[in-house]
Structures are given as C-alpha cells and as structure tokens.
N, C-alpha and C positions, 0 to 999 in steps of 0.2 A: 403486635409482635414485638417482643423484647429483642433488641438488637444486640444487646451484651449476650444472650444465649446464642443469637445467631452467629456472633464471633467467636463463642466458645466452639460452635458445631464446625464453623469452617476451618478453625486451626486443628481441630482434633481429626477432620477428615482428611487433612493435608498431613499430618504427623501419624495418623492411626495411633495415637496415643491420647487417651482423654486426661489422664492425669497430668502429662507433660503441658498439654495445651491448657490446662486449668492452671498449673504452676505459673506459666508465662504471663496469665492474666491475673495472677495474684489470689488464685481460689485454692483451697484445700482438695484433695482428691475426691472426699467425699461430697464436698458441696459442688464440684463440677459434674460427678455423675448425677447428682440430684437435679441439677440445673438443667442437664440434657435431656433427662427423663421427662421433666416437665415439659420441655418443647416438643419432645414426641408426642406427649399426651394432648398437647395443643393442636398438633397437627394430625394426630390419629394415625401415624405410620411410624416404624423402626427405621432410623436413619441410620444407626451404628449396629451391627452385630458385634455382641460383646462375648468373649469367652475367659475362662482363666487364664488364657495363654496370649490371646491376642484379641485386636480391635478391627475389623475390616467395613468397609463401607456396604450398605445395603442399595438394591437397586432403587428404591424409593429415595434414599440419601444421595445417590449418584444423580438422581433426576432432579433433587432440590437444590444441589451444591451450587450449580450457576446463578440461579434465582437468589439465594442466600447472598453471595458475591455481589450481585447486583444491588439488592437492598441496602447492604454495607458501603457500596461506592457512593449510592445515592445519598446516604447519610452524611459521608463524607464530603460529597458536593455540597449539600445545602448548608453543612457548617461554615464551609469555605466562603460560600457566598455571604454569609453574615458576618464573615471576618474572624470566625472562630479557627481554632487549630493553629498548626506550626504553619511559619511563612513558606517552609520548602516543599516540594511534593516527594513522595516516596513511593515504593512499590514497584510493579512491573508493568510495562506498557508493550501491548503487541502491536506490532507494525508491519503492514504487508505493502510491498511496492515493488514494480517492475525493476529486475536485477540491473538492466542496463542502464536506467536511470539511476537508480541508488549507488550504482559504482561511480557514476561520473558525477552526481550533484549532491547526494545525500551523506554518503560515508565520510569525505573530505570535512562537513560541517561537525561531525559528532564528537569530536574532542572539545570544542567549544561548548558545545550543548552539554556534556558530562560534567564540565568544570563549572557550570552555571547550575547544575542540578546534579550533585554528587549522589544523591541517596536514591536516584531513579534508575531502575535497570531497563535497558531495552532489549527486548524478545522481536529480532528482526527477522521475517521470512519474505526472502528476495528471489521473486522467480517472475518470468514473463508469463507464465501461468496464471490464472486469475483467481485468486482465492475466495471463499465463500466467507462475508465478514461475520455473519452471524454464527454460521454452523463453526467456524474456525475460533470463535471469541476473540475476534481483533478489536483493539479499541480504535484504531486508525488506520486506513489504506490509503494509498496513491492510485488514482486511476486514471486511465485516458480514454475518454470516451463522451458522449453525452449522458448526462445523470438523468436516465429513465426509470430506474429501480425506486418506487416509492416507499422501499423498506430504509433506504438510506438518507441522510443529510450530508451537506457538502459545502465546501468553501472552494472556489476557483482558486488555482495557484497561478496558471497562464493559459494562454492558448497553445495548442500544441501543432503548431504548423507543420505540414510535411512538404519536402522538396525532392526533386529528382537529381540525382548525382552520380557521378561516375568518376574513377581515376584519372590524371592526365595521361598516363601511359596508354589506358584503353582509348580514350578519346583520340590519341595521336595515331593509334593503328586501326581504328574502326571509323573516325570521323565523328563531327559534333554535329548531332541532329538540331536542324533549324526549324522545325516544325514537327507537330505530333505524328504527322503521316512519315516522317523520315524515322522513326523507332523501328519501323519494320525491319527484321533482320538482325538487330541488336541484341546481344545477350542479356537477359535481366535475371535479376535474383529477385524472387518474390516472397512475400509471406505465405504462411500455411493455406490460408484460405484462397489467395490467388483472386481475391475480389476485384472486379475493374473498377477504375478510379477514373472520376471526369476532371477534366482541363478546361481552364476558363482562361482565354487570353485578354490581353490589355483591351481589346476592343469589344468584349463581351460574347467571343465567338467560343464555342465548345467542341471539344473532342474527347474521344474515350480512350483510355489507356487500358488495355485487357491484358493482362501477363499471359493468359493462355493462347491469346493470338500472336504474341511475340515469340523471339527464341529464348523461352523460360526454360535453362538448363540447371537452374540450382533452387530449390524452395528451403528456407532457414525459418525457425521459430524463435529465435532469439535476435534481439536487436543489436547487440554489441558484436555478435558473430556476424551479422550481416553487412554492419559498417565496415569490419576488419576485412571481408570478403571483397567489398567494394573497392578499399583503399587497395588491396591486392591486385586488383584489375579483372575481377571475374564477370564485370558487367555493370549495367546500369542498375539502380536500386532506390525506392522511394524510402526515405530516411526522416524521421522527426529532426526538426532544426536542432533542437536541444540536444540530439547525438552527434551532429555533424557539423555544427557551429565553427568549433575550434579547427576541425581538419579542413573544412574550406577557407578558413582565415590564413591557415598554415599554408594553404596550396597542396594538401595531399589529396583533397576532393575538388570537383569543379561543379557547380550549379548547370545541369543540364536543362533547356528550355526555360531560362529565368524569365522569360516574357510572359509565361504562362504558370498557373497555380493550380494546385490539387484544390478541388471542391471539396474540402475535408473540415466538418466541423467539430473535431476532435477537442477536447478542452483537457487540462491537467485538473484534476479535483483530488482535493483532500476529502475523504467521506469516512463517516461512521455510522453505525445503526441507527435508526430514527428511536428506536427503543431504549437507547442508553442516553443516561445522563452524561452532558459534557464533563467529566471528571478533570480535576486541576492538572493530573498529569497528562491528560490528552490536550487540554488546552494549552498548557505550555509548550508543547511539543509541536503541535499545530501553529502556534503563534510564532515558534522560532523559525520552522520552514516557510512560512509567509514571509518574515523579516527579510531572510536570506535570498529567497529564490522568486518571490512574486513580481512579475513586471519585468523579467530579465531582458534587456533590449536584444541581446544577442539571439533571442529565441523567435523574434518576431519578423516575419516574412513581409518585409516593407514592399 
C-alpha cells in the first residue's frame, strides 16, 4: 500500500479539505484527488464523501483512519531504526496517568522535557480512573497494578509500596495503634473498593486490615484528596509511599504500624498497546520518565 497516499488521506481527513492536504504535500488539487481515488479503488471503499461544497469522512473512512495513522507511525519508526529522518521527534503524544501521581512527580519534569523536544506536543489525560489505552488511542500510560493484560507491553518504573499513616494530631487524640488488632475503633479513610488488605509482621505473622470492619466513615476515589484528608486528621489511611513520603519526612504524617507491611504487589508500570510499534515520540518520553523517576529511594519501603 502506498504510504504517500495514506499520508494524503490522513491529512485530508483531519482537514476535511483534499486540495489543502494536497498543497501541504506539494500536490496539485487534481493530482491529490486522483491519488485518493486510486487509494479508494485499491481498498474497495469510499473513504471521503465529496460534494461541490464540502468533504466529509465516510463511515468506512472513520474506521480506516486509525489504521492509516498506525501504518504511517510504523513507517516513521522503521526509518528511525535505520537512522533515517530528522533527529528530533515531532507530533502529539497521548499519555494517561493517575492525576495524583502526575501532579506530584510528572508535571514538575515537563518543562525540561519540552525544552529537550520542542516539536513534540503532549496530550495528557490525568485521572485516577483508568483509561482504556486501545480504545482511547493512547501512546503510553502509567499504571499501578500487576501487568496482567496480555494486550499491553510495559516497563517497570518502580515498586508501588503502600503504607498506613495518620496525622500527628489524630494520633495524639486517638492513640497510636501498636498491633493490627488495635486498629478497631479508629476512623478509617478507605478507597472505593474497600478491599481487605493483608498485613505481614517482621516475624512473618499475618493479620487482615478490613476497612468495612473498622470505623470507615469516609470513602475517597482520589489519591490526592485522600492524602489531604489524612493530613487534616480525618483518620487512618493506606497511601502509596510516593504520595506521602514528603509528608512523612516533614512530620505532617506519621507511619502507623511501621513494623508491619502491606502484602501488596502493585508496581508502577509504563505501558503501551502490544499492537503498537514503539514510536520515537513514545520511546523518548518513556526513557525520560525512567531516567528521572525509576528507583526513587524515597518510595522504597525498607
């Protein structure tokens, strides 16, 4: 399949203007129209509806458009692998990440990244709700979980250690638990799933932390909001160490049951669809995040 024709189709679909897309590629309007007609004949489908007044994308064209973009991305990646093309990366990178992590650890890095790659635009979708990478056409995402989805590839960024903590004022009023059994009666700030968590002591003993069996008076689905509620003294909560390490170091939060660890195997992964070629734009952003964030000692639950 002629990639020049695919490039023309993608530009025409984005602009809804065949002549304008042709001029951008150095083609006369008649040549651009003829090239698109040959592509449609090859595919056996009308990709663009044309009238004397406007151009619109057909249903078949809308279905074909993401595949055309992927073919062009693979061509760029193949040329880059052979050392062809410009040294810089261009285009738009769609990146999804939990909002609470991005606010603390990604956003402060972006000016340095953009200075290094001035021709690359970042389209950031930040939410603690998980995005579907494939349906959302994302190039890269950060996830905290075991990587069990076979449709994804990924590289480990860091262990996602979880800790139990509370504000000093809360502990001064309600007391510091010295054993999991002493958690009963404490106020607890839970995640929406309220899933029980296993605790493991230094001698290998185990206990179950079940939010539903405790005084769970607040349920929060946002990590930053949960951290702030804990600092304000609303109760005990389980937080990722990357979210509260600075607050613990500053004394605004205190580790609860430091001799016990949560038996949680969550890992911070940078993931991308298995079907995607790792394009130059995705590779440089992934490498940048790994360079600045991988193995952060403050996130390690020693």
